[in-house]
N, C-alpha and C positions, 0 to 999 in steps of 0.2 A: 611696485617703485618707491622711491625714498621720495623724501618732500622735497620745502623747494628749496633752491639753497637758499648761504645765508648771503644776506645784504651785499655783502660787500662785495662780494662774486655774483649778483643778480643781472642777465645778462638784458641790452636791449633788445624790445623784441623784434619780426625780422617781419620784413615783407609776406605775403603766402609764399608757402612757401616751395622752393625751383628743383627740380626731379631732382632725386638722391643720388649723392656719388657714390660711386662704387665701396664697399667695404673697405677699409685697411686689411689688406691678410698680413698674416701673422710673421715677425719677424725671422727671418732666416737664422740658422743655430751658427751661433758666436761662435769663434777661433777657442778651439778648449775645451766648447758644450756642444761633443758632435752631435748626444742625444737629441739638441737644442732645449734639453732644463730652462725653466721660468723660476724665477723666487721664488713662487708657491711649491714648487716639486719641493721632496721629504727625499734628502737620500739617505742609505742604508743605515748611514749611524744615525741620524735624525729620528727616524721613527725608533729606534732603538733604546736613546736615551728618552724621549719619549710615554714608550710602552712599557720599561724591563721592569719599573716598579710593582705596576699591575701582574708582570711574569713572576714574580718573585712571589709576590702576592700568594698569590696561585697556586707555584711549587712547595711553597709552607703549610698550606692550606691542605693540598691532596699529602703532603708526605703525614701532618698529625693525622687525619685522618683515616691514616694506612696505621698509624702507628697507634691508635689509642683500639683499633679493630680488630689490630693483632694484640692487643694487651688485652682485651676482652674477651676473646675468641679463647685466648691460652689457661687466662686465669677462671672464667665463667662456664665453658666445656662439660660437663654430667653435673653442674654445681645439685648439689642433695639429692642426686637421682643414686637410691641404690644396688644399682646397675652398673654402679661409673667408678672403676677403682683412680681417679684422680685425685689429687691433692683435696681437690673441694665435691669428688662425690663420696655418693654416703652405703660404698659395697662392707665396710668393714663391721660397721655395726648391723646391716643385716645379714651378714655370714652369722654375726655374732649369737646374734636373735636366732638361727638356725637352729644354732647346734644347743640349743635349751629347749627347741621343738616350738618357736615364735615362726608359722609359716610369711613370708611378704610376696604380697601382690600389688602391683605398681597401677593406678590408672589415672587418665589423664582426660578425661570430660568429667563433670560434675553431678551428671545423671550415672555415673558409674559407680563411684563416691557413693552416694545418698545413696542406690540402692543398699552397699555394701554396709552402711552403718547399720550397729545393730550389739546387742549384751554381751556378745565374746568377740569383738575387732575395738583393733586401736585402730583411728581415722588419723592420718599425719596429711597435713596441709604444708604442703611449701610453699610462698610468694603468697602467700594469701592475696596482699596488693595486686594482684595483676586477673583475680577476678569480676567481674562487673558487678552493678549493684546486684541486678538480680543474679546472679549464681552466689553471692552469698545469703542475699533472702533466705535463698533458696535450697543451702546448704544446710544455713545454722535450722532450717526450719525440718530438714530428715534427723539431724541428731541433737535436736534438744532435749525430745524422748525416746532416743536408741539407749538407753543403757547403756551405753559405749561410753567411750573415753577419747577424746576428741582435743590432737596436740597439732597447737598452730604456730608455726616456724616466724618468729620475726616480723609480725602485724605491726602496721606502720596504722598512723592515724585515718586511711582511707578504710583500710578493710574493719578497724578493733573492734569500732562502738557495735559493728552490724555480728560480726560475729561471734562474738563475746562480750553483750549489751551490761550496761555499768562498768566498764573501764576507759582508760583513756588511755594514750600513749604520754609520753615524756621526752625527752631530750635524752639519749647516749649517752651511757656513762663514761665516764674521764679513764674506767679502771680495766681490765682485761679480765683478772679474776679477781675473782669469790669467795670470801667462803659462805654457809650455807645460811647462815642466823635467822633459824625458823624449829616450826617440829615437824614436818612435814619426813615423813621415814626414808623416802626417798633422798630426802638433800640431807637429811644430816647420815646416812650412811655414806654417799658420796663422800663428803666432804668439799673442801675450794675444787672450784672447779672453773671453767673458763665461760662466766658466765655474763660477766663487761656486755652488755647489746643496751638494746631498747629502755628506758625505763618506761614501770605504769603506775597507774593510781587507778584506784577502786575504790569504793564504799559499800564495796555488800559485804556485809557484817561474819562471813561465814570465809569468805576468803583468806587460804594462805599468803603469804607475800616470802618470797625466799632470794636469797641476793640480793639487799640491799646495797645501792650505791647512794648518799649523799637521802635516805631515808625513803628512796624510791626500790620496791623491787625488781629484777630483770626478768623472776618469775615467780609468776602469777597458779595459783591453785587453787579451781572453780566450781564444787560439787554441782550437779544438774540440782536446780530449783524441786523436781519431781523425777523418783525412781534413782537407783543409781550409780547415774553414769555421772562426766564429771568432765572437764578441760582447761588440760595445761598450756599455760601459753608461756613462751618460751622466747626470749627477746632476743637470745642473739644464735644462730645456726652453728656452732664453731664446736661444741660437746659432740655432731652427728657429723665430725668432716671425718676423712680417714687420715690427713693429717696432723689431726689433731686430736684425734682417739685415747692413743697412748699417754695424752700428756695429764694431770691432775687428776680429779675425778670424773672426768669424763666419759668414761666408756662405763664404770657405775651409773651414772647419773642416765646417762639414755637407754642404757638395756631397760633398768630399771621402770624413765618414764615410759622405756616405749614397747615392752614387753609383759608388762600386766594383763592381757589377753591371748586368746591362742594367736588370732589372726590378727596380722598388721595390714594394712592398706593403706598404700602411698598413695597422694592425691601430689601427680605433679601437673597444673592447671598448662593449660597448651591454648594455641592459636587454632587448631582444629578445630575444638569445640565447638559445634553448631549452636548456642545457646552464644559463646564469645564472640562468636565468627555474626552473629544475626543483632544483638548490640552494637558491635565495632560498627554494622552498615548506620544504624540509627545513629552516629554520632558524625557531626562536621568535619571538615578535615581540621580544625582550629581545635579539636578537642581530643586530637590524637598526638599532636602536637605536647610534647614534654614541657610543665613550665619556665621551669629553663634556659629551656630555646624560647620561648617567648620574650623570655627579661633580655635575652641576648641580641632576638634582633633588637628589639625597643632600645637596647645602648648602643649597639651598631647605629642605627635611625638616627638617634642623637647627636653621635660622633661625628656622624655624614653632614647632619646641618651644620655643627658648629667650623666641619671644615672648610662647607662653600663658607660660608661667614670669611672664616677666614682669608682665606684667597681671594674671595670679592675683593675682600681691604686694598689687596697687593697690588694695584694697578701701572703703578713705578711710573716713570717720564714718556713719554714719546719716541717714540723710533721710528727714525725714519725706511720707508722699507722701497726697496725697486719695485717698478713696474712691471709686471706682464709682460704691456704692453704697453710701447710709447703711440697717445691717442694725441694729438693737431689740438689745441686751444680752441683756434673756432669749430674745431669737430663739435664741441662739450659747449662751447658755447650755444649754439646753429641746437644741438640734443636737446637743452633743455628749454630755451625757446618753443619748440616741439611741442616740446608735454606741456608748457608754460599753457598751449594754443588746444592741445587737445582735448585738455581738464579742464576751458573756458575759464582759469585761473585770472581771470586779471584781475582785481581786485589785488590777489598777492603782487603778480607782475606791478601793479602799480606802485602798491606796498613797498615793494622790492629797492622799484626807479628812484622813486622818491627819497627813502632813510638812505642810499645811498648816496647819492647826490649830495645828504644834506649832510654827510659825513665826510665830505670829499670837501663843502662849500667852508665851514664853518672853523676851519684855521684859516685859510685862506681872511675872514674878514672879523679873525682875531677873538672869535667865542671858544673856549673849552672844551672839548668832544664829549667830556660831561653834558653839555647842555646847548649839543648840536641840536639837539629835539625836540629841546622847548622854545614856543613860538615866540615868546613873549621874549624870548633873546636873542635866536637870530635875527626874526624875522625885521629887527630894530635896525641891524649892524650890514645885514645884507643890501637896506633900500639905500642908507649913508655911503657905498659903494656901487650904487644904479643911475646909469644917465638918466632913464626912464623911472622915476620915481612914482606914477600914477600903474601902472603895475600890481596886479592882486600876488600879491608873493603868498599870502593867506591860502587861496584855494589851488596853487597851481605845488607846491610843497605838503600842504595837509589837507588838501582838498577830500571829497569821495572819490572814489571809483569809478573808472570812464565806463563808458557803458555799453560801449562796443570795441572790434580793432581798431579802425581808423581812431577813435578818441585816446585809446591809449598808444599807437604809434607816433599821434598830436602832442601827447603830455610826453613823449620821452623827445619828439625833436622840442620843444621847451624848454625839456630841464635840463641840456645840451647847451640852448641858445643862453640859461640863465646862467651854468655854473663857464658859459664860454669869456661872455660879461665882464663879468666878479673879474676871469682871473686876464682881463684883460683893461682895466681898471688901473 
């Protein structure tokens, strides 16, 4: 229920309630309104006007999601897969290696990649950032002393520190085609290649840095600390794509880096890997959300709060509205009086009666409305207009609340009598 009414609208308490009158029936449908719609009923046009912005936003969001899905599915299908003939696949380099006696085998689990590592094997790790921390640690432990070659394709900050200790990833190069700029035989024979990708930095003294951009290489050759093996870090996968293999020295560089051993094992990380699934289950839902989505959600939340604050200040002027049902004033007064009585709110009812009486008496005795509730101003002005000065006006207008219903009714009668006397004086 709402609070008590404004003092100016306070009803006079009634005698003990009479038997309730029949509830008013809803008005019949007016001519021209055959469905009996009230002012609270919304027309289809109003509903469309209020909801079209949300509907348009949902349509745009759905269209953007579909477009992104189509673009990504078309451009990334079979990416770096030696069995794929798509532009971003690597079937061409696998066939060229096969003509040179190098057999290619595709594996999709960490255990298969670990067991395949050996002195006669080149292990290519596509998308190293998709591996979990445990997968990267186990893979590095298997390849560190295998005496074979490990080729990491575009590892980022997430994986480079584990798979190639001592190496850090920097920002990508602004150039797409770079000269070798090093003494590595494979790079010198290949010459200029499409190696403008992630740049790396290392303090390893025996590392060979090639294809430098602003002093940082996008290709690193790291000899193994023990044995005959080595690790090659490629900052860009472009030299392995079917669509880019015949450009620059890409084919020569790819064949030399991947064809140094008779067996090539191509590791494509997969979600079907048991180790990846086990570690993923331990991660919370928020760990699976990309960082970009978390930042976007935070920005949307801030935008929603700012929009709410902006809209909350646009109160505008008051607008009159037709009531859906016409209620007689007497029913409203009686209903509010019954609410006061049910709550035993004699103090608030008495205060409402006194406040309303003071507000009506002040103009009659020449007291400004701002001083109507100040006893030191109102009472002397009233005393000069009364024929019976012995009446305790302070107790009547500013006294304590009555203790029972009878006293409340008596107070109302006295206030009515006082107002009547002042009006006729």
